[in-house]
PyMOL commands that place a pseudoatom at each C-alpha (Angstrom):
pseudoatom trace, name=CA, resn=MET, resi=1, chain=A, elem=C, hetatm=0, pos=[39.017, -19.565, -66.041]
pseudoatom trace, name=CA, resn=ARG, resi=2, chain=A, elem=C, hetatm=0, pos=[41.775, -22.143, -66.584]
pseudoatom trace, name=CA, resn=LYS, resi=3, chain=A, elem=C, hetatm=0, pos=[43.763, -20.767, -63.643]
pseudoatom trace, name=CA, resn=MET, resi=4, chain=A, elem=C, hetatm=0, pos=[40.750, -21.116, -61.369]
pseudoatom trace, name=CA, resn=ILE, resi=5, chain=A, elem=C, hetatm=0, pos=[40.112, -24.711, -62.460]
pseudoatom trace, name=CA, resn=GLN, resi=6, chain=A, elem=C, hetatm=0, pos=[43.751, -25.672, -61.882]
pseudoatom trace, name=CA, resn=THR, resi=7, chain=A, elem=C, hetatm=0, pos=[43.756, -24.044, -58.460]
pseudoatom trace, name=CA, resn=SER, resi=8, chain=A, elem=C, hetatm=0, pos=[40.541, -25.875, -57.579]
pseudoatom trace, name=CA, resn=LEU, resi=9, chain=A, elem=C, hetatm=0, pos=[41.997, -29.213, -58.674]
pseudoatom trace, name=CA, resn=LEU, resi=10, chain=A, elem=C, hetatm=0, pos=[45.170, -28.603, -56.696]
pseudoatom trace, name=CA, resn=THR, resi=11, chain=A, elem=C, hetatm=0, pos=[43.154, -27.626, -53.637]
pseudoatom trace, name=CA, resn=THR, resi=12, chain=A, elem=C, hetatm=0, pos=[41.083, -30.802, -53.956]
pseudoatom trace, name=CA, resn=PHE, resi=13, chain=A, elem=C, hetatm=0, pos=[44.263, -32.890, -54.205]
pseudoatom trace, name=CA, resn=VAL, resi=14, chain=A, elem=C, hetatm=0, pos=[45.748, -31.196, -51.126]
pseudoatom trace, name=CA, resn=VAL, resi=15, chain=A, elem=C, hetatm=0, pos=[42.566, -31.741, -49.106]
pseudoatom trace, name=CA, resn=LEU, resi=16, chain=A, elem=C, hetatm=0, pos=[42.315, -35.412, -50.132]
pseudoatom trace, name=CA, resn=VAL, resi=17, chain=A, elem=C, hetatm=0, pos=[45.951, -36.154, -49.302]
pseudoatom trace, name=CA, resn=THR, resi=18, chain=A, elem=C, hetatm=0, pos=[45.666, -34.363, -45.962]
pseudoatom trace, name=CA, resn=ALA, resi=19, chain=A, elem=C, hetatm=0, pos=[42.457, -36.231, -45.141]
pseudoatom trace, name=CA, resn=SER, resi=20, chain=A, elem=C, hetatm=0, pos=[43.993, -39.586, -46.047]
pseudoatom trace, name=CA, resn=PHE, resi=21, chain=A, elem=C, hetatm=0, pos=[47.037, -38.762, -43.886]
pseudoatom trace, name=CA, resn=SER, resi=22, chain=A, elem=C, hetatm=0, pos=[44.746, -37.909, -40.977]
pseudoatom trace, name=CA, resn=TYR, resi=23, chain=A, elem=C, hetatm=0, pos=[42.686, -41.067, -41.405]
pseudoatom trace, name=CA, resn=ALA, resi=24, chain=A, elem=C, hetatm=0, pos=[45.742, -43.307, -41.641]
pseudoatom trace, name=CA, resn=GLN, resi=25, chain=A, elem=C, hetatm=0, pos=[47.376, -41.773, -38.585]
pseudoatom trace, name=CA, resn=PHE, resi=26, chain=A, elem=C, hetatm=0, pos=[44.170, -41.908, -36.560]
pseudoatom trace, name=CA, resn=SER, resi=27, chain=A, elem=C, hetatm=0, pos=[43.553, -45.548, -37.462]
pseudoatom trace, name=CA, resn=ILE, resi=28, chain=A, elem=C, hetatm=0, pos=[47.101, -46.505, -36.458]
pseudoatom trace, name=CA, resn=THR, resi=29, chain=A, elem=C, hetatm=0, pos=[47.736, -44.385, -33.371]
pseudoatom trace, name=CA, resn=GLY, resi=30, chain=A, elem=C, hetatm=0, pos=[44.253, -43.676, -32.110]
pseudoatom trace, name=CA, resn=ASN, resi=31, chain=A, elem=C, hetatm=0, pos=[43.267, -40.545, -30.281]
pseudoatom trace, name=CA, resn=SER, resi=32, chain=A, elem=C, hetatm=0, pos=[46.047, -40.577, -27.701]
pseudoatom trace, name=CA, resn=ASP, resi=33, chain=A, elem=C, hetatm=0, pos=[49.164, -40.165, -29.880]
pseudoatom trace, name=CA, resn=PHE, resi=34, chain=A, elem=C, hetatm=0, pos=[47.780, -38.341, -32.900]
pseudoatom trace, name=CA, resn=PRO, resi=35, chain=A, elem=C, hetatm=0, pos=[50.534, -36.229, -34.560]
pseudoatom trace, name=CA, resn=PHE, resi=36, chain=A, elem=C, hetatm=0, pos=[48.844, -32.835, -34.576]
pseudoatom trace, name=CA, resn=PHE, resi=37, chain=A, elem=C, hetatm=0, pos=[52.122, -31.055, -35.303]
pseudoatom trace, name=CA, resn=HIS, resi=38, chain=A, elem=C, hetatm=0, pos=[52.659, -33.120, -38.452]
pseudoatom trace, name=CA, resn=LEU, resi=39, chain=A, elem=C, hetatm=0, pos=[49.088, -32.481, -39.535]
pseudoatom trace, name=CA, resn=GLY, resi=40, chain=A, elem=C, hetatm=0, pos=[49.581, -28.756, -39.023]
pseudoatom trace, name=CA, resn=CYS, resi=41, chain=A, elem=C, hetatm=0, pos=[52.790, -28.808, -41.045]
pseudoatom trace, name=CA, resn=LEU, resi=42, chain=A, elem=C, hetatm=0, pos=[50.983, -30.637, -43.836]
pseudoatom trace, name=CA, resn=ILE, resi=43, chain=A, elem=C, hetatm=0, pos=[48.151, -28.102, -43.854]
pseudoatom trace, name=CA, resn=VAL, resi=44, chain=A, elem=C, hetatm=0, pos=[50.511, -25.105, -43.875]
pseudoatom trace, name=CA, resn=GLY, resi=45, chain=A, elem=C, hetatm=0, pos=[52.604, -26.671, -46.643]
pseudoatom trace, name=CA, resn=GLY, resi=46, chain=A, elem=C, hetatm=0, pos=[49.483, -27.280, -48.708]
pseudoatom trace, name=CA, resn=LEU, resi=47, chain=A, elem=C, hetatm=0, pos=[48.357, -23.691, -48.244]
pseudoatom trace, name=CA, resn=ILE, resi=48, chain=A, elem=C, hetatm=0, pos=[51.765, -22.423, -49.344]
pseudoatom trace, name=CA, resn=ILE, resi=49, chain=A, elem=C, hetatm=0, pos=[51.813, -24.571, -52.481]
pseudoatom trace, name=CA, resn=VAL, resi=50, chain=A, elem=C, hetatm=0, pos=[48.258, -23.574, -53.415]
pseudoatom trace, name=CA, resn=SER, resi=51, chain=A, elem=C, hetatm=0, pos=[49.067, -19.901, -52.921]
pseudoatom trace, name=CA, resn=LEU, resi=52, chain=A, elem=C, hetatm=0, pos=[52.215, -20.244, -55.052]
pseudoatom trace, name=CA, resn=LYS, resi=53, chain=A, elem=C, hetatm=0, pos=[50.185, -21.902, -57.794]
pseudoatom trace, name=CA, resn=ARG, resi=54, chain=A, elem=C, hetatm=0, pos=[47.632, -19.113, -57.607]
pseudoatom trace, name=CA, resn=LYS, resi=55, chain=A, elem=C, hetatm=0, pos=[50.265, -16.367, -57.707]
pseudoatom trace, name=CA, resn=TYR, resi=56, chain=A, elem=C, hetatm=0, pos=[52.540, -17.778, -60.412]
pseudoatom trace, name=CA, resn=SER, resi=57, chain=A, elem=C, hetatm=0, pos=[50.681, -18.925, -63.493]
pseudoatom trace, name=CA, resn=ARG, resi=58, chain=A, elem=C, hetatm=0, pos=[53.805, -20.459, -65.036]
pseudoatom trace, name=CA, resn=LEU, resi=59, chain=A, elem=C, hetatm=0, pos=[53.952, -23.105, -62.307]
pseudoatom trace, name=CA, resn=TYR, resi=60, chain=A, elem=C, hetatm=0, pos=[52.737, -26.305, -63.919]
pseudoatom trace, name=CA, resn=MET, resi=61, chain=A, elem=C, hetatm=0, pos=[49.998, -28.342, -62.312]
pseudoatom trace, name=CA, resn=SER, resi=62, chain=A, elem=C, hetatm=0, pos=[52.154, -31.474, -62.285]
pseudoatom trace, name=CA, resn=GLU, resi=63, chain=A, elem=C, hetatm=0, pos=[54.935, -29.599, -60.490]
pseudoatom trace, name=CA, resn=ALA, resi=64, chain=A, elem=C, hetatm=0, pos=[52.583, -28.391, -57.776]
pseudoatom trace, name=CA, resn=ILE, resi=65, chain=A, elem=C, hetatm=0, pos=[50.994, -31.809, -57.274]
pseudoatom trace, name=CA, resn=GLY, resi=66, chain=A, elem=C, hetatm=0, pos=[54.355, -33.559, -57.324]
pseudoatom trace, name=CA, resn=SER, resi=67, chain=A, elem=C, hetatm=0, pos=[55.901, -31.181, -54.845]
pseudoatom trace, name=CA, resn=PHE, resi=68, chain=A, elem=C, hetatm=0, pos=[53.005, -31.566, -52.424]
pseudoatom trace, name=CA, resn=ALA, resi=69, chain=A, elem=C, hetatm=0, pos=[53.048, -35.349, -52.793]
pseudoatom trace, name=CA, resn=LEU, resi=70, chain=A, elem=C, hetatm=0, pos=[56.761, -35.442, -51.989]
pseudoatom trace, name=CA, resn=TYR, resi=71, chain=A, elem=C, hetatm=0, pos=[56.222, -33.061, -49.068]
pseudoatom trace, name=CA, resn=ALA, resi=72, chain=A, elem=C, hetatm=0, pos=[53.425, -35.273, -47.709]
pseudoatom trace, name=CA, resn=LEU, resi=73, chain=A, elem=C, hetatm=0, pos=[55.706, -38.304, -48.031]
pseudoatom trace, name=CA, resn=LEU, resi=74, chain=A, elem=C, hetatm=0, pos=[58.455, -36.470, -46.158]
pseudoatom trace, name=CA, resn=VAL, resi=75, chain=A, elem=C, hetatm=0, pos=[56.089, -35.450, -43.360]
pseudoatom trace, name=CA, resn=SER, resi=76, chain=A, elem=C, hetatm=0, pos=[54.668, -38.959, -43.051]
pseudoatom trace, name=CA, resn=ILE, resi=77, chain=A, elem=C, hetatm=0, pos=[58.123, -40.537, -42.837]
pseudoatom trace, name=CA, resn=PHE, resi=78, chain=A, elem=C, hetatm=0, pos=[58.863, -38.676, -39.623]
pseudoatom trace, name=CA, resn=THR, resi=79, chain=A, elem=C, hetatm=0, pos=[55.743, -39.722, -37.719]
pseudoatom trace, name=CA, resn=ALA, resi=80, chain=A, elem=C, hetatm=0, pos=[56.099, -42.080, -34.767]
pseudoatom trace, name=CA, resn=PRO, resi=81, chain=A, elem=C, hetatm=0, pos=[54.590, -45.266, -36.331]
pseudoatom trace, name=CA, resn=VAL, resi=82, chain=A, elem=C, hetatm=0, pos=[56.820, -45.045, -39.397]
pseudoatom trace, name=CA, resn=VAL, resi=83, chain=A, elem=C, hetatm=0, pos=[59.917, -44.356, -37.303]
pseudoatom trace, name=CA, resn=ASP, resi=84, chain=A, elem=C, hetatm=0, pos=[59.094, -47.334, -35.075]
pseudoatom trace, name=CA, resn=ALA, resi=85, chain=A, elem=C, hetatm=0, pos=[58.614, -49.561, -38.124]
pseudoatom trace, name=CA, resn=LEU, resi=86, chain=A, elem=C, hetatm=0, pos=[61.950, -48.433, -39.572]
pseudoatom trace, name=CA, resn=LYS, resi=87, chain=A, elem=C, hetatm=0, pos=[63.671, -49.106, -36.237]
pseudoatom trace, name=CA, resn=SER, resi=88, chain=A, elem=C, hetatm=0, pos=[62.278, -52.620, -36.111]
pseudoatom trace, name=CA, resn=LEU, resi=89, chain=A, elem=C, hetatm=0, pos=[63.253, -53.185, -39.732]
pseudoatom trace, name=CA, resn=ILE, resi=90, chain=A, elem=C, hetatm=0, pos=[66.842, -52.137, -39.109]
pseudoatom trace, name=CA, resn=ASN, resi=91, chain=A, elem=C, hetatm=0, pos=[67.262, -54.129, -35.888]
for i in range(1, 91): cmd.bond("trace and resi %d" % i, "trace and resi %d" % (i + 1))
show_as sticks, trace
zoom trace
């Protein structure tokens, strides 16, 4: 029962982070330059982390959430609006 609850919580976290990423990117770029590849990478990464949590019971909940949060940060850094903002900040 505990394993199922933890997997459900992790799945909810992954869905919320992915939805917030999609909303933020859509509000910034609009429909024309939406990063579908980055969204797909985020979804596949979330599925992998959830399946690892489901398979290995010794994986702590905080480790799974932290690893997905860092992965989402890494994916969002390499989107076009963030790269453009970093270019303008450096120049």
